[in-house]
N, C-alpha and C positions, 0 to 999 in steps of 0.2 A: 569102824566098819561101814561101808557104804552100803545103802539098801539097793533093791534091784532096780529102782527108778532111776537113782543116781548113777549106777552102773551102765544103765542103758545110755544115759545121756553122755556120760564119759565116752562110751564105744561109739556113740553116735559121732562126737567130736573127732574122735581119733580117725575115723573112717573119713570124716570130712576132709580132715588136714590131709590124710592120705591121698585122697581121691585129687585134692588140691596140687598136692606135690606131684602126683602122676601127671595130671592136666598141664602143669608148669613145666614139665620136663618134655613132655608132648609139642607143648607148643614151641619150646626152646629147640627142641630136635628139629621141628618142621621150619624154625626160622633159620637154623643152621643150614639144613639142606637145600633152603631156598637161596639163602647167601651163596652157599658154595655152588649151587647150580648157575647162579648169575655171574658169579665170578668166572666159573668155568665157560660160561656164554660169552663174557666179556673178554676173556682172554682170547677165546676161539675167533672171536670177532676181529680183535687185535691182530692175531696171528693171520688171519685172511686178509685183513687191510693192509699189514705188512708185506705179506707175500704179493699182493696186488701192487704195492707201492713199489716193491722190488721189480716186479714184471714189467712196470711202465719203465723204471730207470733202464732195465736192461734193454727194452726195446727203444728208448731214447738213445742209448749209447750205441746199439747197431745200427740206427739211422744215422747218427752223427758220423760213426766210422764209414759208413756207405758213402756218405756225402764227401768224407776225406777222400776215400778211395777215386771216386768220379772226379772231383778237383784234380788229384794227382795225375791221374789218366788224361785230363784234358790238358794240363800245363805239359806233360811229357810228349803226348800224341800231336798235339796242335801248336800251342803257344811256343813251344821250346822249337818246334820243326820250323815255324815261320821265321822265327828269330834267326836259326841257323841259315835258311834260306837267304834273308836280307842280308846277313852276314858274306855269304857267297856271291850275292850280286855285288855287293859294294867291293868285295876283292878283285872282281873281273869289270869294274866300272870305265877302265881306261882313262883315268886322269893321271896317269903317271908321269906326264911331262908337265904338269902345273901343280908347282911345290905347295901352293895355298888348298888347292882342293885335294891335294893327295895328305897332306897333314890331316885336312878337315875329315876327310875318308877315314883314315887311320883311327883318330879319336872314335869316330862313330863304331868301327870294328870292334875297338877295345871295349866301349860301354856296352856293346851289344854282347860281346864274349861274358864279360861280368855280369850281365842280366841272365844269359844264359846258365852262367854256373850257379848264379842264387837261385833261379827258378828250380834247378835239378835239385839243389839242396832242400827248397822247399817241399817239392814234389816227393822226394825222400821221407821227410818228417811227417807227411800226410800219409803216406802208403803203409799200410798194415803189414804188407806182405814184406816190405823191406825191414820194418823194425823186428818182425817175426823171425826173419832170417839172421839179422845182426845180433839179435839176444838184447836183454834190458842194458847191460853195462856198455857193450858197444854203441847201441843206439844212444844213449844219454851222452857218451862221448862225442858221437856225432852231432848232438843237438846243441850240445855245450860250444863245440868247435864253430858250428854256423852262426849261433848268436854272437860268440864272441869276436868272430869277423870284423864287426861293426866298430870295433874299437873302444864302445862307450862302456864296456862291463869288464871287469876283472874276475874272471870264473876260478874257483878252486874245487877241483873233485876228489874226494877222498873215499877210499873203499877199505873197510874193515871186516875180519872175520872172513870165513871161507865161503865163498859165494855157492848157494844152491839155486840151480837153475830150474825155474818152474815151466808149466805149459805155455804155450805162445800166447792165449788168449789173457790169461793172468798176467805175464810180463808187458803185453800190449796196453792193459789198463793201468798198470803201474808205471809205465813210460807217459802216458796221457796225464796221469796225476803231475807227475814231475814237469811235464810240458805246460801245463796249465798253471802251475805254480810259479815257472819262469816267467810266463806271459803275464801273469797277474804281477809279478813284481816290475816287470818292464813297464807295465801301464802305469800303476800307481805309487811305487816306492820311492821314485827319483834316486835310486841308489847307483852306486859306483862299484860294489863288490858283491858276488852272489857266491856262496859256499854251499856245495851240494855233497852231503856224506850220506853212503850207504853203509849200515852196519848189519851184518848176517850172525845171526846166533843160531843155534840148533832148533830153536823154537819159532824165532820170527825175523823179518824183516824190518829194521826201522831206516826210514829215510828223513832226512833234516833238509830242508831249503832254508838257508839263512841268509838276509840282506843286511846290508848297513843303511836302509833307506831311511825315511822320514818317520816311519812307524804310525801307529793310530792307536785310538782307545777301543780295545775289544769291547768294551762293556756298554758303549753308547753307538758303536759303528753299525750301520746296518750291513749284514752280509749280502755281498754281491752274487751275482751270477758264478764268477769264476770260484771263488771259496765254496759255493754250495757244491758245484761240480765235483770238486775235490773232495768233499765231505761224502757226497752221494756214491762215487766211486770207490772209495774206501769200505764202506759200508756194504757194497756188493761183494767186496773181496774179504767180508768177515772181519774187518780191520777198523782203524778209527783214525781221524785227522784232527789234529788240535792246532789252533793258531794262537802263537804267543806273542804280544806286540805291546809296545808302548811308545808314546810321541817321543820322536827324536831318539829313539834307541833301535830302530830297525824291527824287523819282523822274521819270526821263525815258523815255519809249518812243520810240523812233525806227522809223519804218517807210519802207524805200526800195522803190520800184514802177518797173521801167523802163517806160518810154513805148511802147518798141517790143515788141509782144508775142511776137516770135521770139527776145528777148534775156532773158537772167537777170541778177540781181544776183550 
């Protein structure tokens, strides 16, 4: 049996151990709460930063669309009209009796007519109103036809699934993504064939732009402005854009966009 002194010492030790455990739990609890608070703060800052970046992206895209609209209007209202006037003046130039000048003027009129047609197509591809009125699928067919007229590229356009039509702003952004992808391919891929595939499901729209160009090493290549624009636009649509490529094996750009605005890829 323990005497009273030994019992007091034991009780004191037990109390010290319990106090130590309680203090340890308090410290751990405080550290946990602090870390949780820091994490929430960090997430909050990240969310604000993400929202801020998204707002900047939206503003940049709005400015870009406004620029496209202004250029489209300038082409239609000024350049196109001046070329049409030049064509009219050549048609009434009065050189009908001189075969040399007549042939020369006819060639000039033909070149001006083709330029007016090309400018009209360019104006339409820049006009958000024109694209909104056509809808995504028809606008893409129009864009493919315009680029295909150069004769340098063989296009294939494939549509699978049941098309689901979205609001005009969303379809415009999707059109710009594909347009940027085509331009990027033309600038860098040195390809001869471009395949565009639109695949609709009940949940998402997947767009693939595939070329047979020279390709590149994704792991070491620096991302250019074109690819950056594609990815940023996809993010604003709660989707994602991925680039698959290898040297000598062409490039595939895949965009996945949820059809339900509340969802993300």
